[in-house]
N, CA, C and O of each residue as an XYZ file, in Angstrom:
440
protein
N      42.206    279.261     33.729
C      43.308    278.469     33.983
C      44.793    278.937     35.393
O      45.819    278.285     35.587
N      44.413    280.058     36.026
C      45.488    280.128     36.842
C      44.635    279.839     38.245
O      45.104    279.430     39.307
N      43.152    280.189     37.924
C      42.084    279.511     39.119
C      42.526    278.152     39.307
O      42.979    277.763     40.383
N      42.405    277.412     38.280
C      43.059    275.829     38.263
C      44.030    275.826     39.020
O      43.790    275.159     40.027
N      45.134    276.312     39.004
C      46.696    275.980     39.110
C      46.573    276.629     40.410
O      47.557    276.273     41.059
N      45.803    277.450     41.143
C      45.807    277.924     42.411
C      45.147    276.977     43.319
O      45.562    276.700     44.444
N      44.019    276.463     42.721
C      43.309    275.171     43.811
C      44.160    274.309     43.729
O      44.568    273.808     44.776
N      44.734    273.832     42.346
C      45.786    272.574     42.435
C      46.932    272.595     43.630
O      47.413    271.624     44.213
N      47.220    273.996     43.815
C      48.108    273.995     44.599
C      48.147    274.214     46.320
O      48.896    273.970     47.266
N      46.985    274.763     46.080
C      45.938    274.493     47.696
C      46.095    273.136     48.131
O      46.615    272.822     49.202
N      45.655    272.373     47.316
C      45.508    271.077     47.587
C      46.594    270.204     47.763
O      46.614    269.398     48.693
N      47.553    270.312     46.891
C      49.226    270.136     47.326
C      49.418    270.250     48.757
O      49.451    269.309     49.551
N      49.549    271.545     49.032
C      49.560    271.797     50.334
C      48.905    271.387     51.440
O      49.607    271.275     52.445
N      47.441    271.061     51.566
C      46.949    270.188     52.382
C      47.129    269.318     52.596
O      47.035    268.945     53.766
N      47.625    268.179     51.248
C      47.758    267.102     51.077
C      49.630    267.191     52.002
O      49.848    266.411     52.929
N      50.436    267.934     51.669
C      51.321    267.680     52.258
C      51.340    267.838     53.891
O      51.945    267.051     54.619
N      50.511    269.093     54.417
C      50.564    269.129     55.790
C      49.753    267.915     56.666
O      49.918    267.721     57.871
N      48.872    267.170     55.812
C      48.134    265.785     56.140
C      49.242    264.657     56.460
O      49.395    263.927     57.439
N      50.049    264.819     55.088
C      51.185    263.603     55.258
C      51.960    263.786     55.885
O      52.588    262.736     56.024
N      52.557    264.891     56.666
C      53.435    265.534     57.612
C      52.721    265.056     58.992
O      53.312    264.270     59.731
N      51.635    265.477     59.265
C      50.911    265.285     60.297
C      51.106    263.527     60.581
O      51.806    263.131     61.513
N      50.423    262.617     59.690
C      50.463    261.273     59.599
C      51.820    260.706     60.375
O      51.969    259.997     61.370
N      52.792    261.390     59.396
C      54.052    260.939     59.479
C      54.642    261.596     60.968
O      55.773    261.324     61.371
N      54.304    261.919     61.236
C      54.603    262.447     62.839
C      53.877    261.729     63.822
O      54.485    261.486     64.865
N      52.695    261.335     63.713
C      51.919    260.577     64.674
C      52.341    258.904     64.469
O      52.006    258.069     65.309
N      52.889    258.656     63.602
C      53.262    256.865     63.541
C      54.625    257.182     64.034
O      54.811    256.179     64.722
N      55.449    257.722     64.126
C      56.866    258.118     65.168
C      56.426    257.580     66.157
O      55.370    258.026     66.605
N      57.160    256.299     66.921
C      57.072    256.307     68.589
C      57.646    257.164     69.312
O      58.645    257.603     68.742
N      57.468    257.616     70.336
C      57.666    258.505     71.720
C      58.637    257.786     72.123
O      58.735    256.560     72.057
N      59.995    259.188     72.908
C      61.134    258.247     72.918
C      61.027    257.227     74.378
O      61.941    256.521     74.806
N      59.898    257.352     74.872
C      59.452    256.431     76.219
C      59.352    254.975     75.515
O      59.928    254.088     76.143
N      58.723    254.592     74.328
C      58.548    253.387     73.716
C      59.734    252.839     73.126
O      59.814    251.630     72.908
N      60.742    253.708     72.825
C      62.111    253.161     72.232
C      62.507    252.012     73.307
O      62.123    252.053     74.476
N      63.054    251.322     72.946
C      64.059    250.041     73.612
C      65.088    249.763     72.856
O      65.188    249.989     71.650
N      66.002    249.181     73.683
C      67.046    249.046     72.860
C      67.087    247.892     71.680
O      67.865    247.774     70.733
N      65.730    246.918     72.172
C      65.377    245.824     70.779
C      64.835    246.384     69.688
O      64.870    245.653     68.699
N      64.143    247.872     69.478
C      63.666    248.404     68.276
C      64.867    248.599     67.674
O      64.625    248.968     66.525
N      65.872    248.549     67.834
C      67.242    248.727     66.990
C      67.934    247.568     66.539
O      68.772    247.563     65.637
N      67.454    246.335     67.370
C      68.022    245.205     67.266
C      69.839    245.281     67.680
O      70.769    244.678     67.145
N      69.848    246.331     68.903
C      70.757    246.046     69.619
C      71.376    245.447     70.416
O      72.590    245.407     70.614
N      69.992    244.625     71.233
C      69.793    243.399     72.113
C      69.594    242.557     71.768
O      68.833    242.595     70.802
N      69.996    241.362     72.152
C      69.057    240.202     71.426
C      68.230    239.775     72.414
O      67.210    239.186     72.055
N      68.441    239.944     73.653
C      67.645    239.357     74.669
C      67.382    240.759     75.621
O      68.199    241.635     75.904
N      65.636    240.624     76.092
C      65.236    241.690     77.202
C      66.296    241.763     78.369
O      66.927    242.783     78.648
N      66.418    240.463     79.057
C      66.675    239.712     79.991
C      68.285    240.475     80.162
O      68.405    241.213     81.140
N      69.217    240.348     79.455
C      70.484    241.481     79.103
C      70.647    242.842     79.210
O      71.605    243.439     79.701
N      69.405    243.403     78.597
C      69.262    245.138     78.660
C      69.169    245.588     79.925
O      68.442    245.036     80.751
N      69.959    246.722     80.212
C      69.576    247.361     81.429
C      68.209    247.857     81.288
O      67.643    247.864     80.195
N      67.621    248.306     82.453
C      66.557    249.102     82.687
C      66.698    250.302     82.167
O      67.756    250.923     82.267
N      65.544    250.807     81.492
C      66.264    251.640     80.425
C      65.380    253.248     81.972
O      64.518    253.220     82.851
N      66.328    254.289     81.404
C      66.170    255.451     82.276
C      65.417    256.137     81.661
O      65.676    256.517     80.520
N      63.975    256.535     82.496
C      62.996    258.012     81.967
C      63.710    259.090     81.559
O      64.579    259.350     82.392
N      63.714    259.719     80.767
C      64.099    261.248     80.830
C      62.986    262.187     80.767
O      63.073    263.286     80.218
N      61.712    261.640     81.460
C      60.710    262.867     82.130
C      59.785    261.562     82.382
O      59.851    260.432     81.899
N      58.827    262.185     83.393
C      57.619    261.295     83.955
C      56.180    262.717     84.044
O      56.497    263.906     84.024
N      55.065    262.372     84.113
C      54.098    263.027     83.783
C      53.863    263.108     85.286
O      54.000    262.146     86.041
N      53.479    264.399     85.678
C      53.419    264.872     86.894
C      52.121    264.504     87.695
O      51.048    264.306     87.124
N      52.277    264.429     88.982
C      51.288    263.999     89.958
C      50.638    265.177     90.703
O      50.835    265.695     91.802
N      49.563    265.460     89.420
C      48.507    266.697     90.028
C      49.227    267.965     89.677
O      49.485    268.485     88.592
N      49.475    268.308     90.914
C      49.940    270.094     90.554
C      51.864    269.678     90.677
O      52.805    270.472     90.656
N      51.876    268.764     90.752
C      53.348    268.856     91.703
C      54.187    267.486     90.822
O      53.632    266.621     90.144
N      55.213    267.591     91.012
C      56.143    266.341     90.555
C      56.887    265.616     91.479
O      57.618    266.055     92.367
N      56.540    264.051     91.083
C      57.109    263.028     91.774
C      58.237    262.939     92.668
O      59.142    263.725     92.387
N      58.382    262.382     93.418
C      59.948    262.197     94.146
C      60.926    261.758     93.054
O      60.531    261.010     92.160
N      62.120    262.172     93.093
C      63.170    262.135     92.030
C      63.395    263.054     90.670
O      64.320    263.180     89.867
N      62.445    263.470     90.782
C      61.605    264.546     89.461
C      61.678    265.589     89.609
O      61.049    266.218     88.759
N      62.315    266.343     90.529
C      62.004    267.859     90.775
C      61.975    268.899     89.956
O      61.441    269.916     90.399
N      62.516    268.926     88.602
C      62.464    269.669     87.816
C      61.155    269.856     86.673
O      60.922    269.071     85.755
N      60.214    271.370     87.058
C      59.416    271.198     86.506
C      59.550    271.766     85.122
O      60.455    272.580     84.942
N      58.736    271.429     84.085
C      58.721    271.641     82.722
C      57.316    271.782     81.977
O      56.375    270.999     82.105
N      57.355    273.213     80.972
C      55.820    273.057     80.421
C      56.140    273.394     79.065
O      56.834    274.346     78.707
N      55.406    272.273     78.109
C      55.604    272.000     76.672
C      55.571    273.003     76.091
O      56.545    273.343     75.418
N      54.150    273.981     76.195
C      53.971    274.710     75.349
C      55.042    276.196     75.004
O      55.148    276.802     73.937
N      55.785    276.490     76.423
C      57.057    277.596     76.218
C      58.375    277.039     76.205
O      59.427    277.676     76.241
N      58.182    275.342     76.129
C      59.602    274.874     76.556
C      60.912    275.197     77.201
O      62.013    274.947     76.710
N      60.583    276.043     78.878
C      60.903    276.527     79.277
C      60.597    275.443     80.836
O      59.487    275.102     81.247
N      62.309    274.998     81.621
C      61.834    274.112     82.630
C      62.562    275.259     83.823
O      63.464    276.088     83.705
N      61.676    274.840     85.008
C      62.041    275.503     86.384
C      62.644    274.871     87.453
O      62.010    273.864     87.766
N      64.000    275.141     88.403
C      64.398    274.557     89.303
C      63.729    274.845     90.414
O      63.112    275.856     90.746
N      64.014    273.384     91.185
C      63.884    274.128     92.836
C      64.231    275.271     93.369
O      65.367    275.725     93.233
N      63.612    275.664     93.810
C      64.458    277.470     94.516
C      64.113    278.438     93.356
O      64.046    279.625     93.676
N      63.915    278.165     92.235
C      63.782    279.208     91.356
C      62.893    280.295     91.376
O      62.128    280.075     92.315
N      62.552    281.499     90.756
C      61.741    282.268     90.993
C      60.213    281.798     91.229
O      59.476    282.023     92.189
N      60.004    281.152     90.169
C      58.625    280.903     89.315
C      58.336    279.260     89.970
O      57.309    278.723     89.556
N      58.852    278.783     90.563
C      59.155    277.508     90.731
C      57.547    276.816     91.529
O      56.980    275.784     91.167
N      57.173    277.603     92.490
C      56.421    277.023     93.314
C      55.260    277.494     92.233
O      54.440    276.588     92.078
N      55.126    278.045     91.863
C      53.464    278.955     91.089
C      53.800    278.004     89.527
O      52.847    277.975     88.748
N      54.582    277.552     89.258
C      54.739    276.924     87.912
C      53.754    275.410     88.072
O      54.004    274.711     89.055
N      52.851    275.026     87.269
C      52.021    273.889     87.199
C      52.525    273.117     86.045
O      52.133    273.339     84.899
N      53.476    272.124     86.372
C      54.285    270.797     85.776
C      53.603    270.383     84.514
O      52.381    270.451     84.648
N      54.020    269.937     83.221
C      53.395    269.568     82.422
C      54.283    268.133     82.060
O      53.758    267.084     81.685
N      55.411    268.299     82.218
C      56.156    267.192     82.518
C      57.606    267.415     83.964
O      57.917    268.558     84.299
N      58.082    266.563     84.418
C      58.759    266.414     85.211
C      60.267    265.902     84.923
O      60.228    264.986     84.102
N      61.115    266.098     85.191
C      62.698    265.894     84.690
C      63.627    265.767     85.869
O      63.745    266.754     86.596
N      64.384    264.535     86.181
C      65.396    264.311     87.241
C      66.671    265.271     86.993
O      67.472    265.628     87.857
N      66.676    265.382     86.547
C      67.976    266.648     86.216
C      67.537    268.014     85.032
O      66.525    268.265     84.378
N      68.380    268.426     85.131
C      68.197    270.452     84.157
C      68.837    269.849     82.952
O      68.387    270.282     81.891
N      69.795    268.940     82.862
C      70.504    268.469     81.929
C      69.412    267.665     81.159
O      69.241    267.955     79.975
N      68.629    266.645     81.744
C      67.393    265.669     81.024
C      66.676    266.517     80.379
O      66.414    266.280     79.199
N      66.163    267.776     81.050
C      65.229    268.789     80.467
C      65.975    269.485     79.171
O      65.355    269.618     78.116
N      67.385    269.935     79.318
C      67.962    270.487     78.262
C      68.424    269.826     76.861
O      68.779    270.446     75.858
N      68.312    267.980     77.073
C      68.376    267.399     76.115
C      67.225    267.397     75.417
O      67.335    267.242     74.201
N      65.831    267.567     76.011
C      64.642    267.057     75.543
C      64.326    268.708     74.808
O      63.178    268.877     74.397
N      65.326    269.882     74.653
C      65.246    270.993     74.103
C      64.567    272.117     74.650
O      64.167    273.137     74.088
N      64.477    271.615     76.332
C      63.782    272.980     76.936
C      64.982    274.225     77.620
O      66.102    273.950     78.051
N      64.557    275.155     77.576
C      65.781    276.272     78.324
C      64.868    276.483     79.704
O      63.688    276.391     80.044
N      66.466    276.903     80.420
C      66.242    277.245     81.819
C      65.381    278.581     82.013
O      65.614    279.558     81.301
N      64.294    278.604     83.079
C      63.461    280.098     82.998
C      64.728    280.905     83.440
O      65.770    280.376     83.827
N      64.437    282.690     83.301
C      65.504    283.490     83.417
C      64.875    283.528     84.746
O      63.735    283.120     84.963
N      65.929    284.203     85.923
C      65.731    284.949     86.993
C      64.703    285.872     87.534
O      64.873    286.415     88.625
C-alpha cells in the first residue's frame, strides 16, 4: 500500500513538472507581445513602433545602440567601461542598464 502511494505521488510530481513546462512553453515571449494582443489598439497603423527591450548579440559584440551586455545564466549585466566588460560574451544586449534591470538582471560588481 505504501509503495503504491509513493509511486502515485511520484507520478503526480512528474505530471506537475511536465504541465508547468508545457504552460511555460506556450506563453509568448515579451518580443512577441503587441498592443493588439490585448485588444488595446484597434489598428496596427495607429500604434507606435514597439521599443525592443533587448536584441541578440552580433557574434561576440553588441550591435550599435545596445551597449549593455547581459548573461542569461548568471542574470548579470555589464556596462561599457566596467571591469569585465571587454571579456564578457553577451547573450543579450540592452540599450540601457534600466532595461536590463527591468528584465531581472543585476549590475556586475566592480
